[in-house]
N, CA, C and O of each residue as an XYZ file, in Angstrom:
624
protein
N       0.768     -1.186     -0.147
C       0.169      0.327      0.086
C       0.807      1.352      0.164
O       1.557      1.524      1.125
N       0.642      2.514     -1.058
C       1.329      3.648     -0.891
C       0.356      4.560     -0.455
O      -0.869      4.517     -0.570
N       1.033      5.328      0.023
C       0.728      6.825      1.063
C       0.883      7.749     -0.184
O       1.685      7.515     -1.088
N      -0.040      8.925     -0.147
C       1.300      9.983     -0.666
C       2.223     10.129     -1.015
O       2.805     10.265     -2.091
N       2.445     10.100      0.159
C       3.870      9.491     -0.186
C       4.779      8.497     -0.693
O       4.982      7.385     -0.206
N       5.340      9.035     -1.783
C       5.974      8.110     -2.679
C       6.793      6.941     -2.252
O       6.678      5.767     -2.604
N       7.695      7.516     -1.377
C       8.818      7.117     -0.826
C       7.875      5.705      0.813
O       8.456      4.665      1.124
N       7.489      5.825      1.002
C       6.580      5.251      2.059
C       6.096      3.993      1.685
O       5.325      4.171      0.741
N       6.173      2.874      1.955
C       5.809      1.809      0.979
C       5.059      0.879      3.079
O       5.686      0.446      4.046
N       3.873      0.989      2.844
C       3.173     -0.214      4.409
C       2.675     -1.088      3.333
O       2.187     -0.865      2.225
N       2.987     -2.290      4.092
C       2.321     -3.507      3.680
C       1.018     -3.656      3.902
O       0.449     -3.188      4.888
N       0.333     -4.474      2.783
C      -0.939     -4.547      2.763
C      -1.815     -5.411      4.277
O      -3.023     -5.520      4.485
N      -1.034     -5.739      4.833
C      -1.557     -6.602      5.828
C      -1.791     -5.780      7.008
O      -2.440     -6.157      7.984
N      -1.076     -4.310      6.844
C      -1.314     -3.050      8.220
C      -2.301     -1.949      7.621
O      -2.571     -0.877      8.163
N      -2.904     -2.523      6.110
C      -3.806     -1.303      6.531
C      -5.004     -0.432      7.145
O      -5.574      0.654      7.038
N      -5.000     -1.821      7.971
C      -6.313     -1.899      8.612
C      -5.625     -0.046      9.944
O      -6.332      0.835     10.436
N      -4.539     -0.184     10.001
C      -4.125      0.891     11.088
C      -3.081      1.485     10.031
O      -1.970      1.486     10.561
N      -3.050      1.837      9.122
C      -1.259      2.550      8.647
C      -2.447      3.945      8.316
O      -1.733      4.738      7.701
N      -3.247      4.309      8.380
C      -4.025      5.764      7.906
C      -3.582      6.474      9.049
O      -2.754      7.385      9.027
N      -4.272      5.942     10.244
C      -3.990      6.666     11.583
C      -2.910      6.135     12.628
O      -2.935      6.279     13.850
N      -1.722      5.328     11.656
C      -0.489      5.234     12.263
C      -0.749      4.934     13.932
O       0.087      5.125     14.815
N      -2.189      4.393     14.123
C      -2.304      3.987     15.922
C      -1.497      2.831     16.368
O      -1.118      2.693     17.531
N      -1.202      1.863     15.239
C       0.721      1.364     15.420
C       1.362      1.505     14.907
O       1.164      2.076     13.835
N       2.849      1.011     15.358
C       4.135      1.149     15.163
C       4.072      0.299     13.315
O       3.854     -0.889     13.081
N       4.261      1.078     12.607
C       4.402      0.264     11.037
C       5.956     -0.357     11.057
O       6.956      0.180     11.534
N       5.839     -1.761     10.339
C       6.460     -2.557     10.270
C       8.128     -1.551      9.672
O       9.311     -1.822      9.880
N       7.519     -0.441      8.942
C       9.035     -0.044      8.741
C       9.876      0.127      9.503
O      11.006     -0.353      9.597
N       8.930      1.359     10.514
C       9.075      1.912     11.659
C       9.996      1.059     12.916
O      11.005      1.467     13.491
N       9.334     -0.135     13.092
C       9.593     -1.307     13.575
C      11.745     -1.627     12.993
O      12.768     -1.514     13.667
N      11.552     -1.984     11.657
C      12.745     -1.866     11.594
C      13.788     -0.365     11.522
O      14.900     -0.050     11.098
N      12.990      0.070     12.007
C      13.896      1.472     11.978
C      14.728      1.601     13.606
O      15.707      2.201     14.050
N      13.452      0.447     14.250
C      13.989      0.437     15.846
C      15.024     -0.074     15.967
O      15.976      0.358     16.616
N      14.924     -1.702     14.953
C      16.112     -2.626     15.624
C      17.849     -1.860     13.864
O      18.808     -2.394     13.307
N      17.518     -1.182     13.844
C      18.760     -1.216     13.020
C      19.363      0.043     14.087
O      20.536      0.136     14.450
N      18.291      0.921     14.455
C      19.064      1.941     15.226
C      19.388      1.783     16.896
O      20.069      2.545     17.581
N      18.598      0.406     17.372
C      19.213     -0.083     18.363
C      18.023      0.862     19.615
O      18.254      1.161     20.787
N      16.971      1.080     18.913
C      15.763      1.809     20.226
C      14.390      1.133     20.688
O      13.471      1.317     19.890
N      14.052      0.328     21.915
C      12.899     -0.012     21.905
C      11.995      0.756     22.317
O      11.857      1.006     23.514
N      11.188      1.282     21.321
C       9.930      1.703     21.142
C       8.710      1.047     21.938
O       8.599     -0.178     21.892
N       7.805      1.789     22.653
C       7.175      0.772     23.891
C       5.810      1.646     22.649
O       5.989      2.823     22.338
N       4.666      0.920     22.144
C       3.652      1.537     21.742
C       2.779      2.434     22.737
O       2.132      3.231     22.058
N       2.557      2.572     23.951
C       2.309      3.829     24.988
C       3.391      5.372     24.223
O       2.877      6.377     23.731
N       4.640      5.157     24.321
C       4.887      6.123     24.069
C       5.029      5.869     22.391
O       6.184      6.242     22.186
N       4.547      5.492     21.262
C       3.794      5.718     20.047
C       3.082      6.588     20.108
O       3.097      7.678     19.536
N       1.891      5.827     21.349
C       0.716      6.475     20.885
C       1.177      8.135     21.649
O       0.322      8.959     21.326
N       1.536      8.337     21.938
C       1.706      9.876     22.623
C       2.501     10.604     22.188
O       3.067     11.218     23.093
N       2.999     10.970     20.771
C       4.076     10.655     19.890
C       2.597     11.714     18.694
O       1.612     11.069     18.335
N       2.707     13.014     18.337
C       1.480     13.787     17.247
C       1.535     12.794     16.102
O       2.141     11.727     16.195
N       0.733     13.270     14.778
C       0.528     12.272     14.032
C       1.776     12.804     13.140
O       2.441     12.079     12.400
N       1.966     14.099     13.324
C       3.672     14.542     12.814
C       4.994     13.807     12.673
O       5.845     13.367     11.899
N       4.558     13.983     14.081
C       6.175     12.811     14.574
C       6.033     11.742     14.152
O       7.003     11.365     13.495
N       4.945     10.796     14.257
C       4.712      9.505     13.993
C       4.936     10.106     12.450
O       5.797      9.323     12.047
N       4.697     10.966     11.415
C       5.009     10.870     10.320
C       6.472     10.451      9.674
O       6.898      9.621      8.871
N       7.124     11.793     10.716
C       8.184     11.818     10.861
C       8.981     10.706     10.581
O       9.676     10.523      9.582
N       8.753      9.672     11.960
C       9.283      8.436     11.976
C       9.255      7.548     10.738
O      10.171      6.786     10.426
N       7.904      7.746      9.931
C       7.811      6.839      8.742
C       8.966      7.039      7.799
O       9.558      6.161      7.171
N       9.224      8.515      7.801
C       9.711      9.004      6.314
C      10.731      9.106      6.200
O      11.339      8.894      5.151
N      11.493      9.672      7.864
C      13.047      9.646      7.856
C      13.278      8.187      7.800
O      12.741      7.235      8.367
N      14.518      8.332      6.692
C      15.490      7.232      6.222
C      16.534      6.889      7.798
O      16.780      7.594      8.776
N      16.970      5.363      7.389
C      17.769      4.805      8.764
C      18.281      3.823      8.442
O      18.185      2.789      9.104
N      19.177      3.955      6.964
C      20.133      2.970      6.363
C      21.307      3.041      6.298
O      22.054      2.075      6.145
N      21.600      4.054      6.392
C      22.909      4.257      6.764
C      23.656      4.469      8.457
O      22.962      4.393      9.470
N      25.011      4.711      8.485
C      25.101      4.353     10.424
C      24.473      5.697     10.402
O      23.346      5.873     10.863
N      25.750      7.417      9.451
C      24.762      8.206      9.811
C      22.990      8.450     10.274
O      22.554      9.045     11.260
N      22.382      7.895      9.390
C      21.138      8.261      9.339
C      20.016      7.409     11.110
O      19.175      7.982     11.803
N      20.574      5.911     11.236
C      20.798      5.352     12.117
C      20.604      6.361     13.093
O      19.484      6.575     13.558
N      21.652      7.024     13.455
C      22.537      7.901     14.929
C      21.578      9.068     14.796
O      20.755      9.289     15.684
N      21.641      9.621     13.995
C      20.219     10.403     13.935
C      18.466     10.076     14.024
O      17.669     10.883     14.504
N      18.208      9.165     13.642
C      16.957      8.558     13.884
C      16.829      8.473     15.439
O      15.875      8.930     16.068
N      17.817      7.885     15.940
C      18.184      6.861     17.401
C      17.879      8.679     18.148
O      16.887      9.224     18.632
N      18.967      9.017     17.955
C      18.592     10.681     18.741
C      16.938     11.368     18.722
O      16.507     12.022     19.672
N      16.168     11.095     17.522
C      15.119     12.075     17.186
C      14.457     11.338     18.344
O      14.208     11.757     19.474
N      14.245     10.215     17.836
C      13.182      9.219     18.983
C      13.551      9.144     20.384
O      12.792      8.494     21.104
N      14.698      9.753     20.974
C      14.880      9.661     22.444
C      14.604     10.851     22.839
O      14.310     11.040     24.019
N      14.648     11.925     21.889
C      14.550     13.613     22.037
C      12.620     12.905     21.743
O      12.391     12.451     22.865
N      11.845     12.745     21.234
C      10.028     12.425     21.033
C       9.920     12.009     22.481
O       9.314     12.695     23.304
N      10.598     10.719     22.814
C      10.379      9.864     24.245
C      10.479     10.418     25.568
O       9.759     10.132     26.524
N      11.823     11.570     25.531
C      11.770     12.101     26.583
C      11.280     13.487     26.470
O      11.422     14.152     27.495
N      10.910     13.888     25.785
C       9.657     15.254     25.717
C       8.471     15.230     25.610
O       7.744     16.222     25.649
N       7.849     13.194     25.343
C       6.022     13.431     26.498
C       6.726     12.274     27.570
O       5.645     12.384     28.149
N       7.319     11.504     28.199
C       7.544     11.281     28.975
C       8.443     11.535     30.050
O       8.115     11.099     31.154
N       9.617     12.219     29.927
C      10.676     12.481     30.472
C      11.602     11.479     30.828
O      12.730     11.825     31.180
N      11.443     10.874     30.807
C      12.459      9.599     30.531
C      13.152      8.655     29.286
O      12.285      8.040     28.664
N      14.031      8.506     28.980
C      14.638      7.919     27.931
C      14.384      6.906     28.006
O      14.252      6.275     29.055
N      14.120      6.100     25.780
C      13.368      4.619     26.337
C      14.478      3.982     25.957
O      15.408      4.435     25.289
N      14.341      2.876     26.423
C      15.562      1.192     26.753
C      16.205      1.246     25.410
O      15.641      1.573     24.366
N      17.217      0.954     25.528
C      18.123      0.822     24.102
C      18.212     -0.904     24.059
O      18.173     -1.733     24.968
N      18.354     -1.044     22.537
C      18.372     -2.964     22.697
C      19.997     -2.486     21.476
O      20.386     -1.521     20.819
N      20.390     -3.733     21.766
C      21.943     -4.163     20.913
C      21.388     -4.232     19.723
O      20.323     -4.819     19.529
N      22.046     -3.651     18.836
C      22.248     -3.907     17.165
C      23.144     -4.638     16.411
O      24.374     -4.630     16.372
N      22.226     -5.333     15.764
C      22.525     -6.559     15.243
C      23.733     -6.877     14.254
O      23.373     -7.343     13.173
N      24.915     -6.730     14.409
C      25.283     -5.968     12.842
C      25.139     -6.948     11.452
O      25.468     -6.698     10.293
N      24.471     -8.253     12.084
C      24.245     -8.602     10.238
C      23.027     -9.615     10.720
O      23.108    -10.843     10.735
N      22.073     -8.957     11.044
C      20.212     -8.907     10.867
C      19.957    -10.422      9.665
O      20.380    -10.823      8.581
N      19.005    -10.820     10.730
C      18.889    -11.587      9.487
C      18.060    -11.836      8.501
O      17.857    -12.840      7.820
N      17.360    -10.199      8.530
C      16.535    -10.090      7.791
C      17.023     -8.647      6.114
O      16.605     -7.730      5.407
N      18.365     -9.699      6.501
C      19.650     -8.686      5.070
C      20.080    -10.126      4.922
O      20.598    -10.307      3.820
N      20.036    -11.134      5.625
C      21.075    -12.962      4.529
C      19.983    -13.198      4.040
O      18.936    -13.417      4.648
N      20.231    -13.156      2.453
C      18.889    -13.636      1.881
C      19.172    -15.174      1.179
O      18.664    -15.794      0.245
N      20.258    -15.434      2.148
C      20.665    -17.369      1.777
C      19.401    -18.089      2.668
O      18.521    -18.902      2.385
N      19.884    -17.169      4.190
C      19.272    -18.398      5.348
C      18.136    -18.318      5.675
O      17.833    -17.137      5.847
N      16.581    -19.620      6.021
C      15.878    -18.791      6.559
C      15.799    -19.096      7.540
O      15.928    -20.199      8.072
N      15.499    -17.822      8.026
C      15.536    -18.764     10.505
C      14.593    -19.700     10.166
O      13.585    -19.703      9.459
N      15.335    -20.707     11.033
C      13.832    -22.087     11.456
C      12.617    -21.553     11.648
O      11.721    -21.925     10.890
N      12.284    -20.472     12.801
C      11.566    -20.403     13.057
C      10.338    -19.591     11.615
O       9.159    -19.933     11.532
N      10.937    -18.617     10.729
C       9.678    -18.639      9.712
C       9.604    -20.007      9.463
O       8.454    -20.410      9.639
N      10.487    -20.994      9.078
C      10.312    -22.331      8.584
C       8.973    -22.797      9.618
O       7.912    -23.155      9.105
N       9.092    -22.765     10.600
C       7.796    -23.279     11.243
C       7.008    -23.155     11.509
O       6.168    -23.959     11.912
N       6.963    -21.502     11.314
C       5.302    -21.073     11.577
C       4.701    -20.879      9.970
O       3.538    -20.478      9.910
N       5.488    -21.164      8.522
C       4.935    -21.247      7.603
C       4.162    -22.437      7.496
O       3.110    -22.636      6.888
N       5.403    -23.780      8.727
C       4.346    -24.955      7.988
C       3.021    -25.000      8.972
O       2.249    -25.957      8.923
N       2.887    -24.267      9.565
C       1.293    -24.508     10.783
C       0.557    -23.799      9.804
O      -0.673    -23.783      9.836
N       1.437    -23.012      8.642
C      -0.498    -22.999      7.272
C       0.069    -23.568      5.830
O      -0.130    -22.964      4.776
N       0.677    -24.595      5.905
C       0.528    -26.026      5.204
C       2.130    -25.115      4.086
O       2.459    -25.642      3.023
N       2.955    -23.665      4.655
C       3.773    -23.069      3.453
C       5.350    -23.778      4.176
O       5.662    -23.772      5.367
N       6.248    -24.422      2.854
C       7.577    -24.165      3.010
C       8.288    -23.580      1.994
O       8.403    -23.916      0.816
N       8.871    -22.420      2.768
C       9.362    -21.745      1.565
C      10.756    -22.446      1.441
O      11.383    -23.066      2.300
N      11.187    -22.075     -0.358
C      12.034    -22.098     -0.385
C      13.199    -21.324     -0.874
O      12.990    -20.312     -1.544
N      14.401    -21.703     -0.603
C      15.633    -20.400     -0.886
C      15.609    -19.914     -1.843
O      16.720    -19.401     -1.976
N      14.849    -19.653     -2.931
C      14.831    -18.927     -4.034
C      14.043    -17.565     -3.205
O      14.490    -16.425     -3.074
N      12.839    -18.077     -2.753
C      11.737    -17.503     -2.206
C      12.028    -16.228     -1.466
O      11.920    -15.044     -1.784
N      12.504    -16.954     -0.182
C      13.584    -16.097      0.628
C      14.354    -14.926     -0.016
O      14.457    -13.755      0.350
N      14.936    -15.670     -1.233
C      15.957    -14.733     -1.603
C      15.739    -13.335     -1.915
O      16.332    -12.298     -1.616
N      14.163    -13.759     -2.977
C      13.454    -13.135     -3.648
C      12.677    -11.802     -2.599
O      12.425    -10.702     -3.089
N      12.506    -11.994     -1.767
C      12.171    -11.128     -0.542
C      13.120     -9.759     -0.486
O      14.345     -9.702     -0.599
N      12.152     -8.652     -0.271
C      12.592     -7.612      0.425
C      13.669     -7.481      1.529
O      13.354     -8.228      2.455
N      15.149     -6.627      1.859
C      15.237     -7.005      3.780
C      13.343     -6.881      4.710
O      12.847     -7.473      5.669
N      12.877     -5.877      3.823
C      11.727     -5.080      4.582
C      10.594     -6.179      4.910
O       9.654     -6.105      5.701
N      11.064     -7.430      3.873
C       9.872     -8.140      4.099
C      10.214     -9.419      4.571
O       9.492    -10.310      5.018
N      11.555     -9.361      4.384
C      12.194    -10.541      5.159
C      11.784    -10.114      6.824
O      11.108    -10.769      7.617
N      12.368     -8.953      6.998
C      12.537     -8.455      8.255
C      10.686     -8.765      9.228
O      10.465     -9.230     10.347
N       9.598     -8.180      8.004
C       7.911     -8.649      8.805
C       8.132    -10.195      9.242
O       8.176    -10.809     10.308
N       8.261    -10.539      7.708
C       8.118    -12.403      8.528
C       9.153    -12.766     10.296
O       9.016    -13.275     11.409
N       9.908    -12.220      9.628
C      10.602    -12.854     11.035
C       9.954    -12.052     12.447
O      10.277    -12.454     13.565
N       9.259    -11.190     12.313
C       9.213     -9.999     13.350
C       7.713    -10.971     13.804
O       7.530    -11.469     14.915
N       6.663    -11.067     12.496
C       5.876    -11.599     12.722
C       5.624    -13.545     12.544
O       4.676    -14.313     12.379
N       6.488    -13.595     12.637
C       7.131    -15.337     13.490
C       7.045    -15.642     15.055
O       6.613    -16.745     15.390
N       7.385    -14.842     15.903
C       7.851    -14.218     17.156
C       6.860    -14.461     18.181
O       6.072    -13.674     18.705
N       7.085    -15.958     18.408
C       6.070    -16.510     19.565
C       4.968    -15.138     20.907
O       3.860    -15.233     21.434
N       6.120    -13.989     20.946
C       5.503    -12.997     21.742
C       5.225    -12.241     20.948
O       5.152    -11.211     21.617
N       4.953    -11.917     19.730
C       4.123    -11.341     18.827
C       2.765    -11.228     17.958
O       2.601    -12.068     17.074
N       1.864    -10.317     18.146
C       0.436    -11.043     17.733
C       0.661    -11.376     16.567
O       0.897    -10.357     15.917
N       0.723    -12.447     15.837
C       1.175    -12.828     14.728
C      -0.598    -13.495     14.319
O      -1.136    -14.600     14.398
N      -0.862    -12.648     14.044
C      -2.379    -13.360     13.030
C      -2.213    -12.487     11.917
O      -3.364    -12.315     11.515
N      -1.146    -11.593     10.915
C      -0.845    -11.035     10.210
C       0.171    -11.642      9.264
O       0.553    -11.148      8.203
N       0.591    -12.914      9.867
C       1.814    -14.190      9.175
C       1.497    -14.876      8.144
O       2.270    -15.475      7.396
N      -0.071    -14.779      8.057
C      -0.843    -15.408      7.328
C      -0.930    -14.685      5.849
O      -0.536    -15.039      4.737
N      -1.727    -13.332      6.403
C      -1.746    -12.122      5.592
C      -0.748    -11.769      4.984
O      -0.776    -11.160      3.915
N       0.548    -12.207      5.765
C       1.771    -11.375      5.192
C       2.391    -12.390      4.079
O       2.732    -11.921      2.993
N       2.528    -13.707      4.335
C       2.828    -14.778      3.542
C       2.152    -14.992      2.382
O       2.810    -15.589      1.531
N       0.511    -14.542      1.942
C      -0.044    -14.132      0.955
C       0.415    -12.950      0.342
O       1.100    -13.350     -0.599
N       0.423    -11.619      0.347
C       0.736    -10.769      0.333
C       1.979    -10.460     -0.665
O       2.031     -9.785     -1.694
N       3.203    -11.401      0.208
C       4.402    -12.284     -0.386
C       4.026    -12.906     -1.392
O       4.909    -12.756     -2.236
N       3.290    -13.468     -1.754
C       3.168    -14.808     -2.780
C       3.835    -15.607     -2.273
O       4.707    -15.946     -3.073
N       3.947    -16.306     -1.019
C       4.750    -17.244     -0.543
C       3.407    -18.661     -0.501
O       3.525    -19.885     -0.553
N       2.334    -17.853     -0.398
C       1.228    -19.470     -0.114
C       0.362    -18.764     -1.395
O      -0.645    -19.317     -1.838
């Protein structure tokens, strides 16, 4: 799903909440992991719509961009809550960037829906798509969107 900003891509399985940005979209979750900040949903809810949109649109791919993103996130959380957000370790080689190895938990979750991902299918996914599947396959995550993601990515 595309918004008015052509550089901002949301997944179709997020369509029910991206208009209002009431939940943290996958692209922001990926940036959080990239810059090493744990942002809680209550923090997100305290941000203004403009602040949320800034976090959606702001790049976070290079080291400098990740540092700037991290700094802005800390600023927003401190302004709204008075305390800094928790930091997360930054994975130097995150699974979503590895197009050659399908994480076991992805295969296990896909098997629950009768799907088996091939290495070629995994390699053809974008890093953002791989990230979404990784996040949606975790037991701690509300993963009702795993099947819609498999369908959206033409894996089932």
